[in-house]
C-alpha positions in Angstrom: 103.9 76.8 93.8 106.6 78.1 95.5 106.0 80.4 99.1 105.0 83.6 98.7 105.3 86.3 101.0 102.2 86.0 102.5 103.3 82.3 103.5 106.2 82.5 104.9 109.6 85.2 105.6 111.5 82.4 103.3 109.2 83.3 100.7 109.7 87.1 101.2 113.2 86.5 99.9 114.5 86.4 104.1 117.4 84.6 105.6 120.0 83.1 103.8 119.3 82.6 99.8 121.1 81.9 97.2 121.5 85.1 94.4 119.4 84.7 91.1 120.7 84.9 87.7 119.7 88.1 86.5 123.2 89.8 87.0 124.1 88.0 83.6 121.7 90.0 81.8 123.1 93.1 82.8 125.9 95.2 81.0 129.5 95.0 82.4 129.1 98.9 84.1 125.9 100.0 85.4 125.9 103.6 86.7 124.4 104.0 90.1 121.3 105.8 90.2 120.7 107.7 93.3 118.1 110.5 94.0 120.1 111.5 96.9 122.4 112.7 93.9 122.2 116.5 93.6 123.0 116.4 89.5 120.3 113.9 89.1 118.0 115.9 91.0 118.8 119.4 88.6 118.4 117.2 85.9 115.0 116.2 86.9 113.8 119.6 87.8 111.5 119.8 84.7 108.6 118.8 87.5 109.4 121.5 90.0 109.4 123.9 87.2 105.9 123.0 85.5 104.5 123.6 89.4 106.1 127.1 89.4 105.9 128.4 86.0 103.4 126.6 84.3 102.8 123.4 83.0 103.5 123.0 79.5 102.8 119.3 78.6 99.3 119.6 77.2 100.3 121.6 74.5 103.4 119.8 73.8 101.6 116.2 74.2 99.3 117.5 71.3 102.1 118.3 68.9 103.1 115.2 69.5 99.6 113.9 68.6 99.4 115.7 65.3 102.9 114.8 64.4 101.4 111.1 64.8 98.5 111.9 62.5 100.1 113.4 59.9 102.4 110.3 59.6 99.4 108.6 59.4 98.6 107.0 63.0 94.7 106.4 63.3 92.7 109.3 63.9 90.8 107.5 66.5 93.8 106.4 68.7 93.3 102.7 68.2 95.6 99.4 68.2 93.9 96.8 66.7 95.0 93.4 67.7 93.7 90.3 66.1 93.9 87.9 69.1 91.7 85.2 70.1 89.2 85.9 72.5 91.2 84.0 75.3 94.6 85.9 75.5 96.8 86.9 77.8 98.9 90.0 78.5 101.7 91.4 81.0 101.7 94.7 82.6 104.7 96.1 84.5 105.3 99.2 85.4 108.3 102.1 86.6 110.8 100.0 85.1 113.9 101.9 83.8 116.1 102.3 86.6 119.2 99.7 84.7 120.5 98.0 87.7 119.6 95.2 90.0 116.3 96.0 90.9 115.3 96.1 87.4 117.2 93.4 85.8 116.6 91.0 88.8 112.4 91.2 87.4 113.4 89.9 84.4 114.0 86.3 84.5 110.4 86.0 85.8 108.9 88.6 83.9 110.1 86.1 80.8 108.8 83.0 82.2 105.5 84.1 83.5 105.3 86.2 80.0 105.7 83.0 77.8 102.7 83.0 75.0 101.6 86.3 76.0 100.4 88.5 73.7 101.9 91.7 74.6 103.4 93.9 77.5 102.1 97.4 78.5 104.8 99.3 80.7 102.8 101.6 82.6 104.3 104.8 83.5 108.3 105.9 83.7 109.9 103.7 81.1 113.2 105.8 81.5 115.2 107.2 84.7 115.9 110.0 85.7 115.2 112.1 82.1 114.0 109.8 79.1 117.1 110.4 77.5 117.0 108.5 74.5 120.8 107.4 75.1 119.4 105.6 78.2 116.9 102.7 76.4 119.9 100.4 75.5 120.3 99.7 78.9 117.1 100.3 80.2 114.7 99.1 77.8 116.2 97.3 74.6 118.8 95.2 76.4 116.4 93.5 79.5 113.7 92.8 77.6 115.4 91.8 74.2 114.2 88.4 74.7 110.5 89.1 75.3 108.9 87.9 72.0 105.8 89.8 72.0 105.5 94.0 71.3 105.8 96.1 74.4 103.5 99.6 74.2 103.9 102.4 76.5 102.7 104.7 78.8 104.8 108.1 79.9 105.4 108.8 82.9 106.8 112.5 84.7 110.6 111.2 84.0 110.0 110.1 80.0 108.5 114.1 79.9 111.9 115.1 81.7 113.0 115.9 78.1 110.1 116.6 76.6 109.3 113.0 75.5 111.5 113.4 72.5 113.3 109.7 72.8 109.6 108.0 74.2 108.2 108.9 70.8 111.4 108.1 68.9 111.0 104.7 70.3 107.2 104.1 70.6 106.1 106.3 68.2 107.9 105.3 64.5 111.2 106.9 65.3 108.8 110.4 65.0 111.4 113.4 64.6 111.9 115.8 67.2 109.4 118.9 67.5 110.6 122.1 66.4 110.8 124.6 68.9 108.6 126.9 70.1 108.2 130.9 69.6 110.1 132.7 72.2 108.0 134.0 75.0 107.5 137.6 76.2 110.5 138.3 78.2 110.9 137.8 82.1 107.5 136.1 81.8 106.4 132.9 83.7 106.9 131.0 80.5 109.6 133.2 79.5 111.4 132.0 83.2 110.5 128.5 82.6 111.7 127.9 79.2 115.3 129.3 80.4 115.7 127.1 83.3 114.2 124.2 81.1 116.2 120.6 80.9 116.4 119.9 77.3 118.5 116.6 75.9 122.0 117.0 75.0 122.8 117.5 71.1 124.3 114.3 70.9 121.6 112.2 72.4 120.7 109.4 70.7 123.5 108.4 69.0 123.2 104.6 70.5 119.6 104.4 69.5 120.0 102.8 66.3 122.2 100.1 67.6 120.3 99.8 70.6 117.0 98.6 68.6 118.9 95.6 67.2 118.0 93.8 70.4 114.4 94.1 70.2 114.8 93.9 66.2 112.2 90.4 65.6 108.9 91.3 63.2 106.8 90.1 66.2 108.6 92.3 68.4 108.2 95.8 67.1 104.7 98.0 68.5 103.7 101.1 66.8 101.5 103.6 69.0 99.7 106.7 67.5 100.9 108.9 70.3 101.7 108.9 74.1 97.7 107.8 74.5 96.2 105.2 73.0 93.2 102.2 73.0 94.4 98.8 72.2 91.5 96.5 71.1 92.2 93.1 71.9 89.5 90.2 72.0 86.7 90.9 74.2 88.5 93.9 76.2 89.5 96.9 75.5 92.4 98.6 77.3 92.7 102.5 77.3 96.3 104.0 77.8 96.5 107.9 79.1 99.2 109.8 79.6 99.1 112.1 82.9 102.3 114.2 81.9 104.7 115.6 84.4 101.8 116.5 87.3 99.8 113.8 87.0 96.8 115.6 85.0 95.1 115.2 81.7 94.7 118.0 78.9 91.3 119.3 77.7 92.0 117.2 74.3 93.3 113.8 75.8 89.9 114.5 77.8 87.7 114.5 75.1 89.2 111.4 73.3 89.3 109.5 76.6 85.4 110.2 76.7 84.3 109.5 73.3 86.9 106.1 73.2 85.2 105.2 76.7 81.9 104.7 75.0 79.7 101.6 74.0 79.5 98.1 75.8 83.0 96.7 75.6 84.3 96.2 78.5 87.4 98.6 79.5 90.4 98.2 81.4 92.5 101.5 82.3 96.1 101.8 82.4 97.3 105.2 83.5 101.1 106.9 84.9 98.9 108.2 88.2 97.0 105.8 90.1 93.6 106.7 90.8 93.6 105.0 94.5 96.7 105.2 96.2 98.1 104.9 100.2 94.4 105.2 101.2 93.5 107.9 99.6 91.7 108.5 96.2 93.2 110.8 93.8 90.4 110.8 91.1 93.1 112.8 88.6 91.4 116.0 87.3 90.8 116.5 83.5 91.4 120.4 82.4 88.0 122.0 81.4 86.0 120.0 84.3 85.5 116.6 85.6 88.3 113.6 86.5 89.2 110.3 84.9 87.4 108.5 88.0 84.2 110.2 86.8 84.8 108.5 83.6 86.1 105.2 84.9 83.1 105.5 87.5 80.2 105.6 84.9 78.2 102.4 84.2 78.0 103.2 80.5 81.4 102.7 79.7 81.8 99.2 81.4 85.2 99.8 82.7 86.2 96.5 85.5 90.0 97.6 86.6 92.1 100.6 86.7 95.8 99.9 86.8 98.3 102.6 87.4 102.3 103.4 88.0 104.1 106.0 89.6 104.0 104.2 93.0 106.9 101.6 93.3 104.8 98.6 94.9 101.5 96.8 94.2 98.1 97.7 95.9 94.7 96.8 95.1 91.5 98.4 96.3 88.0 96.5 94.9 86.0 99.5 95.5 82.0 99.3 94.9 80.2 101.6 92.4 76.7 101.2 92.3 76.7 97.6 92.9 79.5 96.2 90.9 83.6 95.9 91.6 86.1 98.3 89.7 89.8 96.7 90.7 91.7 99.9 91.4 95.6 98.4 91.3 99.3 100.2 91.9 101.3 98.3 89.5 104.5 100.4 89.7 107.0 97.6 90.8 108.7 96.7 87.9 112.3 97.8 88.4 112.9 101.5 90.3 113.7 101.9 94.0 111.0 100.3 96.9 108.6 103.2 98.0 107.1 101.8 101.4 104.2 100.2 101.9 104.7 100.2 105.8 103.7 104.6 105.9 99.9 103.2 104.5 97.7 103.9 107.3 94.8 101.7 108.2 92.9 101.5 104.8 89.0 102.8 104.7 88.3 104.7 101.6 85.6 103.9 99.7 84.3 101.3 101.7 87.6 99.5 101.0 89.1 98.4 104.6 92.2 95.8 105.5 90.0 93.1 104.9 89.7 93.6 101.3 92.9 95.6 100.6 96.2 94.2 99.4 99.5 95.2 98.9 103.2 93.9 98.2 105.2 93.9 100.0 103.6 93.3 103.3 103.8 96.0 106.0 106.0 94.5 108.0 108.5 93.6 105.1 108.7 97.3 103.9 109.8 98.3 107.5 111.9 95.5 108.2 113.8 96.4 104.4 113.7 100.1 105.1 115.4 99.5 108.9 118.2 97.8 107.2 118.7 100.7 104.7 118.5 103.1 107.1 120.5 101.2 109.6 123.4 101.5 107.3 122.9 104.6 106.0 123.0 105.9 109.1 125.9 103.3 110.8 123.2 102.5 113.6 122.7 99.1 112.5 122.1 97.6 116.1 119.6 100.2 117.0 117.6 100.6 113.9 117.6 97.4 112.3 114.1 94.9 113.0 114.1 91.8 112.1 110.7 90.6 109.6 108.7 89.1 113.1 109.3 92.2 114.8 108.4 94.5 112.2 105.6 92.6 111.5 104.5 92.9 115.2 104.7 96.4 115.6 102.8 97.2 112.4 100.1 94.8 113.8 99.9 96.5 117.1 99.6 100.0 114.7 97.3 99.3 112.7 95.3 97.2 114.6 95.3 93.9 112.6 96.0 90.6 112.8 99.4 90.5 110.6 98.6 88.2 107.3 101.9 86.1 108.2 102.2 85.2 111.8 105.7 86.6 113.4 107.5 84.3 115.2 106.4 82.9 118.9 109.6 85.0 120.8 108.9 88.1 119.1 108.8 91.1 121.4 107.4 94.5 120.9 109.8 96.5 122.5 110.3 100.4 123.0 113.1 100.8 120.9 111.0 98.7 118.0 108.1 101.1 118.6 110.1 103.9 118.2 112.5 102.9 115.0 108.6 102.1 113.5 107.3 105.6 114.6 110.8 107.4 113.2 110.3 105.5 109.9 107.0 106.7 109.1 104.9 104.0 109.9 101.1 103.9 109.3 98.6 103.5 112.2 94.9 103.7 112.6 93.1 106.8 112.2 91.2 106.9 115.5 94.4 107.1 116.9 96.2 109.5 114.6 98.1 112.5 116.0 98.8 115.6 115.2 102.6 114.2 114.7 102.0 111.4 112.8 100.5 112.4 109.7 102.9 114.8 109.0 106.0 112.7 110.0 104.3 109.4 107.6 104.7 112.4 104.7 108.1 113.6 105.3 109.4 110.1 105.2 107.1 109.4 101.8 108.3 112.6 100.5 111.7 112.3 101.6 113.5 109.4 103.2 111.9 106.6 100.9 113.2 107.9 97.0 116.4 106.7 96.9 118.8 104.4 95.5 117.7 100.6 94.3 121.2 99.6 94.2 120.8 97.4 97.2 120.7 93.9 97.7 117.7 91.3 97.9 114.7 90.8 98.4 114.0 93.5 95.9 110.2 93.3 96.7 109.9 93.6 93.0 106.6 93.0 91.3 104.9 92.1 87.7 100.9 91.6 86.4 99.4 89.1 84.0 96.4 89.5 82.8 94.2 86.2 81.4 91.6 87.2 79.1 88.3 85.5 78.1 85.2 86.7 77.3 83.5 85.7 81.2 86.6 87.5 83.2 89.8 88.8 83.7 92.0 87.0 86.2 95.0 89.4 87.1 97.9 88.1 89.1 100.6 90.1 91.0 103.8 88.1 90.9 106.9 88.8 93.1 111.0 89.4 92.2 113.2 88.9 94.9 116.4 88.6 93.5 116.6 85.2 95.2 117.0 82.2 93.0 114.2 80.5 94.8 111.7 83.5 93.3 113.3 83.7 90.5 112.7 80.3 89.2 109.6 79.8 90.2 107.8 83.8 90.7 105.3 83.7 93.8 101.6 84.9 93.1 101.4 87.6 95.8 97.8 88.3 94.8 95.2 87.3 92.1 91.5 88.2 91.7 89.1 87.0 89.2 87.2 90.2 87.3 83.9 89.6 85.7 83.3 90.7 82.6 79.6 89.8 82.4 
């Protein structure tokens, strides 16, 4: 097994490295996707409009579910897979930017995914707005050699065109919904409808050709809607759709409560992680209650909850009345990297730094972003931190032992501390000043989302889950874009989850 980032700096992808072979998989022309581009921000405006003028996704989702039911989808929305009691499946989140950071994941994903029964994409299949014409290069091409079915739950970006393309690809080519009746002039719904982003009339003309890339019978997957359950071997995998704003409508909430009944062990897959960045986000359900209330109920037998949306890996083993539920963030499958160095010292639900895991390591995250903003601001000599300097200053600020020891000659200077502060590095709760928290929030919201088209290491990741009647073994694999990690994807985290 190759070194991981927890072992060596080389295992993290630092230093002189030979580029991986992923570029040969990419199309000839790749459009650079930057979240600093006003045109892209305007196209992705529907989330903001939903927060201002009311969120229509619950009603739209209900219409999609009714459409699939009329087409013969099972009423309970359960996909029944005939697999042995011992089987494996893949989970990969937030995939579809279509550039180097997505394709760099593919070789390792294909190698580790050999002989798995299926894969699940957890949120944001296609960036920036879920367009049908983007599926060719951002879904069908990268995963054309994965031989098994791929199921998906939509993320907020898939909803920016009202889920039309998502349902065409994953819902048996379901035709578009009829337009809704006009709203009363000057009402909130009228303003929302006036400003709402919608697909182009020509969108989807290349979809039929793109489908040929994943046309083998064994690759086909048909979903009963944007939320579903999969019964496979001894477990049930429950996928929920959290729409534009990270919430669940009443109809889907009622289905979730119903499908969660029974003694069968369950794994939740959601577009909005329930524990992330050292905080608890239980995910409200319209009409009362939360998704996490359902997960925590001992009669429902959930053993894990895996969420996308945040573009890194995090794991929180939470004790719930004497049993452990693994809460996982797994959105590192192909989009820009959300920083981990902004995560403060973890103390949530009795999970501390001793139990918490993340990838990339905070020091690697800080070193990565110091290089990125050193280039952008043309201040490389000032901003750029070595991985050893970044590791040391993170350990100092959080008051922890570094996971990977910095070099013996590493010094934490005033410059290193200043750069760490400017880039929003987390700290200890007992020392958090009134300034640090706003700086971290500002950094996370404004500075982190940006272009993913930078050089390796990319710090991407994906999961493999091996299921037996006794346990689920979850492994997080890294993808840096370097050949060494591409040929032997390192395991960054591993945990055995008991089913009995």
